[in-house]
C-alpha positions in Angstrom: -41.4 34.8 -3.9 -40.8 34.7 -0.3 -42.3 31.7 -0.3 -40.5 29.7 -2.4 -37.3 31.2 -1.1 -37.8 28.8 2.0 -38.7 26.0 0.2 -35.7 26.1 -1.6 -34.1 25.4 1.8 -35.3 21.7 2.0 -33.1 21.0 -0.7 -30.6 22.2 0.3 -30.8 19.7 3.6 -31.4 17.3 1.8 -28.7 18.4 -0.6 -26.5 17.3 2.7 -27.0 13.7 3.0 -26.1 13.2 -0.5 -22.8 14.4 0.2 -22.1 14.0 3.6 -25.1 11.9 4.8 -22.7 8.6 6.3 -21.6 11.7 9.0 -22.0 10.9 12.2 -22.9 13.6 14.4 -23.0 13.6 18.1 -26.0 15.4 18.5 -29.1 13.5 20.1 -31.6 12.5 17.6 -34.5 15.3 17.4 -38.7 14.6 17.4 -40.1 15.1 14.9 -43.2 18.3 15.0 -46.4 17.4 13.5 -47.3 18.9 10.2 -48.6 22.0 12.0 -45.9 22.1 14.4 -43.0 25.1 13.9 -39.9 23.8 14.6 -36.9 26.2 15.1 -32.9 25.1 13.9 -30.5 26.7 16.2 -28.9 29.2 14.1 -25.4 27.8 15.9 -26.0 24.4 14.2 -26.1 25.6 11.1 -23.0 26.8 8.7 -23.3 29.5 7.1 -24.4 29.9 3.3 -25.4 31.9 0.7 -29.2 33.1 1.4 -29.9 31.5 -2.1 -28.6 27.9 -1.8 -31.5 25.8 -0.4 -29.6 24.8 2.3 -30.4 28.7 3.6 -33.5 28.6 2.3 -35.0 25.6 3.5 -34.8 26.7 7.0 -36.8 29.4 7.1 -40.2 27.4 4.4 -43.1 27.1 6.8 -43.8 24.0 4.9 -41.5 21.7 5.7 -41.4 21.8 9.1 -41.6 18.1 9.3 -38.9 17.3 7.2 -36.5 20.3 8.8 -37.5 17.9 11.8 -36.4 14.6 10.2 -33.8 16.2 9.0 -32.7 17.1 12.2 -33.5 13.6 13.9 -31.2 11.8 11.2 -28.1 14.2 12.0 -28.3 16.1 8.8 -28.3 19.7 9.3 -25.3 20.4 11.0 -23.2 18.5 8.5 -24.4 19.7 5.2 -22.2 21.0 2.7 -23.5 23.8 0.0 -22.6 21.7 -2.6 -24.4 20.8 -5.6 -25.5 21.0 -8.9 -28.1 18.2 -6.9 -31.8 17.7 -7.1 -33.4 17.4 -4.5 -37.1 16.8 -4.2 -38.8 18.7 -1.1 -41.9 16.9 0.5 -44.3 18.9 2.5 -46.2 18.8 6.3 -49.4 18.0 4.2 -47.3 15.4 2.1 -46.0 13.8 5.9 -49.5 14.3 7.5 -50.5 11.6 4.4 -48.2 8.7 6.0 -49.7 5.9 8.0 -50.3 7.4 12.0 -47.3 7.4 14.0 -44.3 6.7 11.0 -43.1 10.1 11.6 -42.8 9.7 15.6 -41.5 5.9 14.6 -39.1 6.9 12.1 -37.5 10.2 14.6 -36.8 7.5 17.3 -32.7 6.8 17.7 -33.2 3.2 17.0 -34.6 4.2 13.5 -32.4 6.5 12.3 -30.4 4.2 9.7 -34.5 3.7 7.7 -34.8 7.9 8.7 -31.6 8.2 6.3 -32.7 5.7 3.5 -35.9 7.8 3.1 -34.0 11.2 3.4 -31.4 10.1 1.0 -34.6 9.0 -2.1 -35.3 12.2 -2.0 -32.2 13.4 -4.3 -29.9 13.5 -6.8 -27.0 15.2 -8.4 -27.5 17.4 -11.2 -29.9 19.8 -11.6 -32.4 18.7 -13.4 -34.4 20.6 -15.4 -38.7 20.1 -16.6 -38.3 18.7 -19.9 -35.1 16.6 -19.3 -38.4 14.4 -17.4 -39.7 11.6 -20.0 -43.2 9.5 -19.6 -41.2 6.4 -17.8 -37.1 7.5 -17.4 -35.8 5.6 -14.7 -34.2 8.7 -11.8 -31.0 7.2 -9.0 -31.2 8.3 -6.0 -28.2 9.2 -3.3 -29.4 6.1 -1.3 -29.2 4.1 -4.9 -32.0 3.1 -5.4 -34.7 4.0 -8.2 -37.3 6.5 -9.5 -40.1 6.9 -12.2 -40.3 10.0 -13.6 -43.7 10.6 -15.4 -45.3 13.6 -17.6 -48.7 14.2 -18.4 -49.0 17.2 -19.8 -47.8 20.1 -17.9 -48.3 17.9 -15.3 -44.6 16.2 -13.7 -44.5 13.4 -11.4 -41.7 10.8 -9.6 -43.0 7.8 -8.3 -46.3 8.2 -7.1 -45.4 12.2 -5.8 -46.5 15.1 -7.8 -44.7 18.0 -8.4 -46.1 21.5 -7.3 -43.4 23.6 -7.6 -39.9 24.1 -9.0 -37.6 26.7 -7.6 -34.4 26.8 -9.1 -30.7 27.9 -6.4 -27.4 28.1 -7.1 -26.1 24.7 -5.9 -28.8 23.0 -8.3 -32.5 22.9 -7.9 -35.6 22.0 -6.4 -39.0 20.2 -6.4 -41.6 20.7 -4.1 -43.4 17.3 -4.2 -46.7 16.5 -2.6 -45.4 12.9 -1.1 -43.1 11.0 0.5 -41.1 8.7 -2.0 -40.6 5.4 -0.4 -37.4 3.8 -1.4 -38.2 -0.2 -2.9 -37.3 -2.6 0.0 
């Protein structure tokens, strides 16, 4: 259960992208850590949230340290609000490792923060989407205004080419852990 709780925080971080994603922060962007490196986020930079909120739980997820680092680089960590309902598709460290070498390191550079923000917002949508709402080929609008496509193959659910490997309900929405980073269409 603790692992599921940790994963849930990432969703909340991404929720903030939808609500306050455009708010500019004063902190300098941080660099993303390699998938195996643990990123420490200072507690003083995080607003106090209920432990069942997807934001609070993501900070403790060992499987999402790269995502947390990307959120820090995009200045989204401190602007996250406990809003909802939202659905967040949270890529694991292994999902980020599938990207071409140097991609994450390049995205967290200050000159690429706008692109990083668009990618992060492509992982968030409004409402707490339940698994039985997935319909083969159905479009889903994301926080950046782009569309994704739902896929259903028996019990297996996916969004675009990202397989959903876990589902965690939270007090402010739904978190789906995905095995691939969703890249918005150009």
